[in-house]
N, C-alpha and C positions, 0 to 999 in steps of 0.2 A: 656262549654255548654252555649248557649245564655240564657239570662233571659227571663222569661215569663212576658209580659207586658199587660196592659189593656187599652182599650178605653171605657170610661163609656158612659152611655145612652145619645144619641143625641150629642155625642162628636166627635171630629175629630183629627187625628194625622198624621203628616208628618214625614218621615224618609228616609234616604239614604242608599242604599245597595251598597257595593263595589263589584268589580268583584269576582265571585266565591260564593257569598252569596245566600242563599235560604230565603224564607219567608213562614210561615205557620200561618193561623189564624182559629179560631173556634168561632161559635156562638151557644148558647144553649137555646135561647128563641124563641119568636114568631115574632120579628121584622126583618128588612132587613139590613144586613151589606154589605158594598161595598168597594172594593179595586180598587184604581185608580193609573195609572202610569202617571207621568208628561211627556208631550210630548216635550214641549219646541220648537215649531216651531219658526223660526226667527221673524215672525210677530205676533206671539201669545205666548209669553214666559210663560204664566201661564195656558196653555191648558192642560187638563187632559183627558186621555182615560180610560174608565172603563175596568178593567181586568176581574173581576168576581164579582158576588154578591151572597149572601146566604140569602134566605128567610126562617126563622125558624131555625131549628137545622141543622148544617152541618159544613164542614171544607174544607180548600183549602191549597195546598202546591205548590209553584212555584219555579223555578230555578233548578240548579244554573245559575245565569245570567253572561254573558260574559263581561259586562261593568258596570260602576257605574250608578245607576238609582235611581230616587226619586219616592217614593210611598206615597199614602195617604189612610188611613182607615177612613171611615165614619160609625159610629154606629147609629142604629135606637133606638128602645125603650129598647133594651137589650144590655148589654156590649159585646164587642168583646175581645177575648183573643188572643194575637199574639206573635210571636217570629221571629227574623231574625238573620242571621249570617251563618257561615259555618258549625256550629254544632247546630242544632235546639233543643230548649227545648221541649221535647216530651209532656210536660204538656199542651202546647198550643193547642194540638190536642186531647189528650186523657183525660186529667184531669184538666180542667180549674179551676183557683182559682179566688176568688173575694176578694179584700182587705176588711178587716173587719170593716173599719171605714168610709165607704161611702154609707150609705143607700140612697135611693131616697128621697130627702128632699121635699116631697109633704105634705102640711098641711092635717092632718086627716088620712094619710095613714100609719103612723108609730107612735109607742109609743117611746118617746125619753127622756132620762135623761142625763144631763151633769153638772158636778160640777168641777169648776176650782179653788176653794178655794181662791177667791179674796175678799170675804166679811167676815169681822170679826164676823158678826152675823150668819154665816152659822152653826157653831158649838159652843157649850157653852164652856167657859173656864173651867168649872167644869163638867167633863163628867158624873158625878153621876146624873146630872140634865137632865131629858128627855126633848126633844123639839118636836115641831110639825114635824120637818124634820127627826130626827134620834132617834132610840131607843137604848140606851146604856146599856150594862151590864158590870159593873166594879167589879173586884174581887181583893182585895189587903189586905196585912197583916195590914197596917195602914189605917187610914180613910182620904179620901179627898186628896190624894197625887198624883193621876194621873192627868195629865195636857194636855190640847189640846190648841195649840197656833199657829197662823200664823207666818211664817218665813219671814225674809227680803230677799226673793229670787225671782229673775225674773220669771214671769209666775204664781206665786201664789202657795205656798207650805204650807201645814198644817203639824204640828208635833204632834203625839200622843205619850206621854211619860208615862211610868209606873214608880212606885216607885221602890226602890232598894231592892225588895224582890223576891225570887224565886217563879215563877208561878203567879206573879201579871199579870193581863191582862185587856185589854179593848176590848170589842166586840161591833160593831156598825152595825145596820141594818136600812136601809131606811124605815121609816114608810110606811106601805102599801105594800103588796106583789103584785107588778104591772106587773110582767113578768111571762110568762108561755111558755114553749117550746111546740109548736104546729106544727104538720106536715103541710108542705106547707107554713109556715111562717118563714122567715129568722130572725135571731137574731144576733146582734153584741154586743161585750163587749170589752172595752179597758181601761187600767189604767197604770199609771206611778207612781212607788213608790220605796222606798228604806228602808232598816233597818240598824241600826248602827253596828250590830254584826251578820253576816249571819250564823256563826257556833253555835250561842247560843241564837237564837230567833225563836219562832214560829210565822208565819205570814200567813194571808189568805186574798184573794181578789176575788170577783166574784158575782155570782147570787146564792143565797142559801135560803133554807126554813127558816122562821124567828124564828123557835124554836131552831136554832143552836146558843145557848148562851155560849157553852163551847166547841169550835171546837177541842181543843186538848184532853180534857178528854173524850168527847163524839163526835166522828166524825159526821159531818152533814149527815143526812139520805138522803137528796135530794139536788142537786145543781150541778153547773158547776163552778169550782173555781180554782184559783192558790193557791198553798200551799208550804210553806217553813217550814220544821220540824227541830227543834233543835236536836231531837234524831238522825237524819241522820248525823249531824256534818260536812257536806260538802258544804253547801250553795246551794244545789240543789233545784231548783224550779220546781214543777210538776203542770200539769193540772189534776184535778180530775173530772170525770164525774160519778155521783152517783145517783142511784134511789133505794129507799127502802133499803138503806145501802149496796147495791151491787155496787162496784165501778170499773171503768176503770181508770188507772193512766198512764200519758204520761210525760216523762222527757221533760223539756222545755229549761232551761238554768241554768248556775251556777252564782249566785249572788255574788257581792262583797260588802264589808262594805261601807256604806254611798255612794252608787252609784245607781242612779236612773235607773230602768229597765222599758222599755216600752213593755207591754205584751198585747195580744189581742186574742180573739177567735171569730170565725164566724160559726154559724150554718146555713147550706144552705137550711134548711126546708125539707131536704130529708134524706140523709144517711151519712152525714159527718159533723164533726166539724174541721175546719181548725185552726191551732194554730200558733201564731206569737210571736217573741221576737225581739225587736229593729228593726222592719220592715222586718225581715227575716222570711220566711215561715219555720216552724219547722217540722210539721207533720200533717197528716190527722188522726183524731180519729173517730172510729166507734161509732154509736149512740146506741149500745146495751143497755147501762145503762143510756140513756138520761132520766132525770126526767120529763116526760111529763104528770104526773098526779098531780102536785102540783104547786100552785102559788109561786113565788120566789121574793126575795128582793135583792137589791144592798147591799153588805155586805163587811166589812173588820174587821180584828182582829189582835192583837199583844199580845203575851205572853212572859214574861221573861223566859229564860232557866237557869238562875242562880241568885244569890243575887246581882244584879247590875242594875242600871238604863238603861233600853233599850227603844228604840223608833222606830216609823215608820214615815217616811215622805211620803206624798202623793201629787203629782203634780196635777193629775186630775183623774176623773172617768167618763166613758162614757158607756151608755147602750142604745140600741135601738132594736125595734122589729116591724115587720110588723103587722098591726092589722088583 
């Protein structure tokens, strides 16, 4: 099956179809999307004829074509979702997806937070010390043994290490609950992280109510977050969507020791949360338990599952929302 592709707002994309191919595209907004075919007259090699246009919401399917042809899609103020090949991706027509890490970058139209962990001053070396950026909750059998330190790794990676005691943990929430799921407002979240022992560590990453200081012992009441549980013992990472302690859980991926995983979710502002892992679309999750009555904070946590030093590495965290 052909992949579903995207032309983002005010963008353009050229592609070539081989004999027997079809094309389909869909637009779900208010702008105008246009499909052109390259004509290639001898005296005008770059001439294009308009095949069709969609103003507002609609779709088009063409082909199969009997020869190789070059087409171009021009997007207006809204993205175009398209697919081409001999077996079309039905999602391009029926269930368009939007990549979760490309909100419209217009000043004042989105709330945006990005942390790439390049600055040694971002997090304190002693996580028991609260800073203006993060609120830490540290629980350990000994005192002052949890450590946060930047790693000598391309791209900027921070390591949060617990001491060697069972159930030692570090929980961090970005000060200020700056995000709230609101109908009609799109929300993006993306993070890349790893843990040293996927079978024996509890780990969390996402947007969560700031009272979630013990996510293992007391599950967060409200939030949308990725969760790895030591009790499962299989390295399975889930997405949890929870409101007032009623949760929907979606399996996302199987993590591997000391291997960074790139995960993301995208709320379309309506009836779906799209889930991604390592750039692959995993699932669409219903918003039945979307926490739309609480402000939320960017949040991560790690807890030991046994008496051994465990750690979480974080490459980056990104969150954005339409105002």
